[in-house]
Phi, psi and omega in degrees: 000343180297321178295323180294318178296319179295317179298317180297321178295320179295318179296317180297318179297318179297320178298317179297318179294323178295317179299316178298315180296318179300320178295318178296319182294331177298330182274339181278148178228157171230155179227156177216152179234162175219158179065039179066029179096004181293330178233130178235133177240138178239129183234142178268177182290353174268005180065040176251136174288118184251344179201143173220133179235136180233124178292138183304321186288350178271351180276105180238110182302337180272356180218060180296327181300321179297316179298318178299317179297319179296319179296313179301316181297314181294316181294314181296320178295319179296319178297320178296319178296321179296317178299317179296319179298314181296315180299316180297315182292319178293323178298323177297322183285319185266359181070026178089359178292137177268101181251109183299144173083011180289319181229000000 
């Protein structure tokens, strides 16, 4: 029964470390740009869009579709970077184990 107790302590420690990491990841951000930097999106480790910046010269009332495309591209790239950051950090903690529902 000693091995089971040891395993439970390890699992509990890992859970505590995951909670701590999740809190840290909320504070970390990644950014992505589109249109040569005309649109910048910033996403946190919780995969929330926290900032978007649009250069004034890219706003063309006659070409709203282009601006929409640039925003989508920047946001999607930032979200992908955030996902990669979270996956990498969780992988360090879990030793590469794929544990569903962690984040």
